[in-house]
C-alpha positions as CSV (number, residue, x, y, z in Angstrom):
1,X,-1.6,-1.1,43.8
2,X,-0.6,2.2,42.2
3,X,2.7,3.6,41.3
4,X,3.9,7.1,40.5
5,X,5.8,7.6,37.2
6,X,7.7,10.7,36.4
7,X,7.5,11.8,32.8
8,X,8.0,15.1,31.0
9,X,5.1,17.6,30.7
10,X,5.5,17.3,26.9
11,X,5.1,13.5,26.9
12,X,2.1,13.8,29.4
13,X,0.4,16.3,27.1
14,X,1.0,14.1,24.0
15,X,-0.5,11.1,25.8
16,X,-3.4,13.1,27.1
17,X,-4.1,14.4,23.5
18,X,-3.8,10.9,22.0
19,X,-6.2,9.5,24.7
20,X,-8.8,12.1,23.8
21,X,-8.3,11.7,20.1
22,X,-8.9,7.9,20.4
23,X,-12.0,8.5,22.7
24,X,-10.5,7.3,26.0
25,X,-11.4,9.1,29.2
26,X,-7.8,9.3,30.3
27,X,-4.2,8.2,29.8
28,X,-4.7,5.1,31.9
29,X,-7.3,3.7,29.5
30,X,-5.0,4.6,26.5
31,X,-2.1,2.7,28.1
32,X,-4.4,-0.3,28.9
33,X,-5.4,-0.4,25.2
34,X,-1.9,-0.2,24.0
35,X,-0.8,-2.9,26.4
36,X,-3.5,-5.3,25.2
37,X,-2.5,-4.7,21.6
38,X,1.2,-5.3,22.3
39,X,0.6,-8.4,24.4
40,X,-1.7,-10.1,22.0
41,X,0.2,-12.3,19.6
42,X,0.4,-11.1,16.0
43,X,-0.8,-13.6,13.5
44,X,1.9,-14.2,11.0
45,X,1.7,-16.3,7.9
46,X,4.2,-19.0,7.2
47,X,6.5,-17.9,4.4
48,X,5.1,-20.4,1.9
49,X,1.5,-19.2,2.5
50,X,2.6,-15.6,2.1
51,X,4.3,-16.3,-1.2
52,X,1.3,-18.2,-2.4
53,X,-1.0,-15.3,-1.7
54,X,1.4,-12.8,-3.4
55,X,1.5,-15.0,-6.5
56,X,-2.3,-15.3,-6.5
57,X,-2.6,-11.5,-6.3
58,X,0.0,-11.1,-9.2
59,X,-2.1,-13.5,-11.3
60,X,-5.3,-11.6,-10.5
61,X,-3.7,-8.3,-11.5
62,X,-2.3,-9.7,-14.7
63,X,-5.7,-11.1,-15.7
64,X,-7.3,-7.8,-15.0
65,X,-4.7,-5.3,-16.4
66,X,-2.5,-7.4,-18.6
67,X,1.3,-7.0,-18.6
68,X,2.3,-3.8,-17.0
69,X,5.0,-1.9,-19.0
70,X,8.2,-0.7,-17.4
71,X,7.7,2.9,-16.3
72,X,11.4,3.8,-15.6
73,X,11.7,6.0,-18.6
74,X,8.6,8.0,-17.5
75,X,10.1,8.5,-14.1
76,X,13.4,9.7,-15.7
77,X,11.5,12.1,-17.9
78,X,9.7,13.6,-14.9
79,X,12.9,14.0,-13.0
80,X,14.5,15.7,-16.0
81,X,11.9,18.5,-16.1
């Protein structure tokens, strides 16, 4: 079954350009691709796991670079120029 959808010429041209840019042979394929991305569930981490990963990254950065100095004064100097 097909349906007719009325959209502006500007939107149609944008969709057509985006379809070509992404390598699709038409707007319909682009829309199918977008639909599959939207309908697939997004994997989200539980809060505790996300916090654990953030803390692990902080520890890795600290071990690699040491304590990072506050750079607020440098930003203020740049703004004052």
